[in-house]
N, C-alpha and C positions, 0 to 999 in steps of 0.2 A: 712907865707902865709895862715896858718890855719884859722885865724880870718877873713882875707880878703875874703877867699873862702866862709866861712859861711855867711858873710855879703852880698856878691854879690847874693848868692842864696836866702837869706832872702828878699833882695830888690825886686828880681824878683817875688818871691812868694807873697810878700806883695801886688803887683798889682793884682795878681790872687785872693787873699783873698778879696780884696776890691770889685772886680767884683762879686765874689760869694756872698758877703754880700749884695751888691746892688740888685742883682737878687733875692736873698732870700726875701729882703724887698718888692720887686715888686710883687713877687708871693704871699706873705702873708702866714701865717700859716694855713694849711687846718683844717677843723673841726676835733675834736677828734673822735677816735673810728673807727674800720675797716669798719663799715657799712656806714659811712658818708664821702662824698667827694670822688672824683676820686682817685683811688689808684696810678695812674700814677703821679698825682700831689704830693701826699705824698712822693713817692719814689724820685721825682725830688728835692723837698725841703730838704729831708733828705740828699741827695748827696751834695747839695749846702751848707748845714750847716756844714757837715764834712769838706768840702774844706775850708770854711770860718774859721774854727777852727784850721786848720792845720798849726799852727805856734807857736812860743814861745814868751813870753813877758819877758822883763828884768826890769820891774818895780814892786815893792812890791804890791801885792793885798791888799785891806783893810782888817783889822781884822773883821770889821762889827759887833762888839759887842757893842751895844748901851745901852742895858738894861739887867739886870740880877735879878733873885729873891733873896732877902735877907730876911730871915724870912718869913713873910706873906705879903710882899709887893714887888713891882717892883722898882728897883733903877737904876737911870741913870748912865752910865759909860762914863768917859771922858779919852781920851788918852793924857797923859801929858809927854813931853820929859824932864826928870829930869836931865839928863846929856848927852851932845852930843859931840862926837869927829868926826874927818873926817871918821873914820872907823866903828862907831857904836853909837847907841843911847840907853840909859837906858830908856825904855818906861814904863810908869806907867799907869795901868788901874785904874783910880781913881774913887772912889765911895764916895758920900757925905752921910756918915752915922756917927752916934754918937759913937757907940761902936767900939773900936779898934779891928782889926783882925790880925792874924799872918801874918807878912810880908814875902813874898816868892819871890825869884829871880829865874825865869826860864832861864837857860842857853841854848839858842837855838843852834842847829848845824850850823856850817859854812861849808857846804858841797855841795853847788850848789843850794840850795833852800833858800827862805826867811824865816824869823822867823814865818810867818803866817802858816807854816807847823804845828805849835803847836797851831793853833786856837782852836781845840777841847780841848786840854789840858788846855788852858787859860780859856775857857768857863766853863769847869767842876769845876775849882778851884775857880773862882771868887766869887760865892755866900758866901763862908766861909773863904776866904783869901784875903789879900791885895797884889795883884799880880803885879810884875814887870817882864820885859823880856829884854834880850839882842837882840836888833833889829839891826842886822849887815847890813852894807851898801854894795851896789854893787861896787866892786873894779874898775869896768870900769868907774865909775863916780867920782873916787877920784884922784884929781890932783897929779902928781908925786911929786910936791913940798911938799906934806904932809909926804913924807918919806916912810919908810918900815913898814910893818905890818906882823910880823912873829909869830912863836909859843910863844915866850916870851911876845911879845906885846899883844897877845890874853889873856894870863894869867894876864898880868897887867890890862887889861880892866876888867876882871872878878873881880879882887881884888878891883879895884877902884869903880866898881858898887856896890859891897857888902858894901864897906865903905860908899858910898853915901846913901844907904838904912839905914845904922846905926846898932849899936849893937843889937843883939837879932833876927836877920833875919834868914831865912832858905833858902837853896839852893837846886834846883832840876836841874840836868843836863840830857839831853836826847841825847843819841847816842854819836857821835864823841867828844863833849866837856866834856864827863865824865872824861877823862884824865886831861884836863886843870882845871876842877873844883876841882878834888882831889889835884892837884898840888897847886892850889891857896889857898885852905884851909890849906894844909900842910905848905906852906910858911907863911901864917898868923899865924898859931900856933907856928911855930919856932920863929917868931918875937914877940910873945905875943901880937898880934894885938887885941885890944878890940872889934873889929867888927867881929871876927871870928864867923861863923854861929853856931846856936844851933843845927841844923840838916843838913844833906847832903844826898840827895837821888840821886843815880846814876842809870839811866835806860838804859839798852841795850847799854852799852858803852864798848869800847875795852881796858879795863884796862890791860889785858894781852892777846894780840892777838895770842900768841903761843898756847893757849888752843883751841882745836877743831877748827882748822882754816877753814874758809869759803872760797868761791871763791874770795871774796873781799880781804881777807888776802893773799891768794895764788897769786893773781895778783900783790899785793904790793911787794911780795918777789921774784917774777919771773924775775925781771929785776933790774939792778943796778940803783941807783938814777939818774945817768947821762942820762939813757934812758928816764926816765920820763921828765927830763928837756928838752931834745932835741925833744921829740915827742909830748908832751902834753902842753907845755907852748907856749903862743902866746902873741903878743903885741896888746894892745887896739888900734883900728883904730882912726884916727885923728879926726873924727867927735864927739867923746865923751870927757867928762870932764877929764877922766883918760888917755888921749891919750899917747900912747907909754909905758904905764905901763905894765910890764910883768905879765900875769895872767894865771891861770888855768881856761879856759872858762867854764861857767855853762852848755853850750850846750854839751860839751864833757862829763861832769859828768852825765848829763841826759842820754846821749846815753849809757854810761856804765851801769847805773842803769837799763835802759830798756832792754838792751841785756841779763841781768840776767833772766828776765821773759818775753821774747819777745812774746811768744805765748799767755800769759795772757793778755798783752796789746792789741795785735791784736784782740783777742776775745772780749775784752771790747769795742773796736771800732766797731766791727761787730754787737755786741749787741746794741750799741748806734744807729747805722743805723736802725736796726730792730725796736727799740722802737720808733724812730722818724717816720719811715714809717708807723707804725701801730697806730700812734696817742697816744702812751703811754708816755706822756710828763713828768709825775712825775718820772717814772723810768729813763727816759733820763736825767732828771735834776740831779739825784744823780751822774751819771757818769760824766756829764759835770762839776759839782762842783769839783769833785776830780781832773779832768785833768786841770781845770782852775788853780788850785794850783800847780799841778805837773809840768805843762809846764811854770810856772813862775820861771825863773832861774837867779842866780847871779854869777858873776865871783869872784874867790878867788885870792888874791895876790899870785904871784908865790912862794914867800918865805914861806908863811904860808902853802901852799899845799905841797911843797917839804920837808919842815922841819917836817910836820906831818907824811908824808909817811916814811921818814927816821927814825925819832925818836920814833914814836909810832908803826909802822907796820913792819919796817925792823930791827931796832936795839933793840926794846923792852926795852928802857932805864928805864922806870918807874918800871916794875916788877923786873928788874935785879938790881935795886938800883943804877943805873948809871946816872939818869936824873939830869941835873943841870938847875937852873934858874938864869939868870944873873950872871953866874959863880959860884954860891953857890950850894951845894948839897941840894936836896929835900928829906926830911925825913918824910914820912907819919906817922911814929911811933910817931912823935911829936903831933899828933892829939889826944887829951885826953878828950876834952869837947864836941865835936860835935858828935851827934848821927848819925849813919850810917845805911842807908837802901839801899840795892841793889835789882834791879828788872831785871829779864830776861824773855824772851819769849821762850816757848818750841820749836817753829818752826821758830825761827829767823835765816834767811839765810844770814844776814849781820853781826850780832854780835852774835856768837853762845853761847849756854849755857856754863857757866864756865868762860867766859871772864870777866864779870862784877863782879861776886862774889869774884874774886881774890883780890878785894880791901880790903876785910876783913883781909887777911893775911898781907897786907902791913900796915894796921892800927893796928899794933900788940899791942899797949899800950891802946887801947880802952877796957874798961871793957865789959864783955859779955852782960850785960843788955843794952849797948849802940849800939849793933849790931843786925841787922835783915836782913834777905834775903827772897825774894819771887821769885819763878819760876812759871810763869803763864802758865798753860796748854792751848794748842790749839791756841796760837796766834803767828803770825810772828812779824817782826820788828815793823811795824807801829801799830800793835795791842797793843803794850806795852803802848803807850801814846795816842791812839786815838781809838774811837769805844766803843761798849757796854761793852766789858770785862774791858777796862780801866776804864770806868765810874762806873761800878757796882762791880768790884772785886779788881782792883789794886788801884784806887783812895782812897777807904776807908782805905787801909793800909797806904798809904802816909799820909792821913789826921791824922791818929792815931799817926804816928811817930812825926808829927809836934806838935800835941797836947801834946804828952808825953814829949817833950823836950822844949816846949815853956815856 
């Protein structure tokens, strides 16, 4: 009933949002500046805009990266789907340039948001790298006939995408997929796979969630896995392509994320109202752009969500040396050729300091010159891969690791 209740509420609110949008269009945007236009009209349009925006979208927003500077010129960027499965696309941001650049796979989180959450990460790396990304699909649109997509299937996708890019690639994983990326590279190393990457950057990921547990970690261990299955899993409504598929709905994950910093989100919307009412449209646009992305949610398959909670956050299988992939043991110590960089944020309240650097102990056979770690002062979770400190302080380190191992 969880999904049906959400859908019924969304349908009702959809009518309200349409009415608010129509009214907003009829009123028009008042002239900018507090001294121009009647304040009552600005207040009214601000209120209607907030109402019109008060909803979620379940479709991936566009990356919107059409051109990037390469050297001293602007270069067009095309999105090319290099490999497509029912559950994900290997998306290539292709540039028509003569000189080859290091090929990089960004492994995006599958945790309730689309891969466009890494838009700033992609945009920063594109001028100097040949960038690919794991563009995960919304599970509510995937027909049941396509079968399951669990923890092992996720890892298989990462391996297949690395192989599709070819030998000599580099891997960067952000947040939740750090575990899967490390497992994928270990499995490739154990098999002597020629496509095992030259470098692996793990950013703010729960390699060992026992270290400095956050509220996210505490929630995962506070209930048995059966509780998560009974209370957080729902079936996709019949109107969608994935009808009856059991999923962990994206709107549930969003609610959990927002509850961690509810006052901050409320303040952001109060400030948005004030900016609109005062004619400060540039300030308002910054907030709107963030929430346009934040309120775009996707559903996870039930098996992937439950297996991730159980294997990564409850049983801690990887750091305890107990994780298996397709029945075989996973041995990070088999990684000998892939340079490792781990990055953490000082104020990260999702993946605390110490959880990602744990990868260095697991990759015990890597020589010291192939290991690097960076703890970025002053940033939270999103600041590790987005924003000014990412662009000016973290990205140069990532670039140097790729250059050193390319």
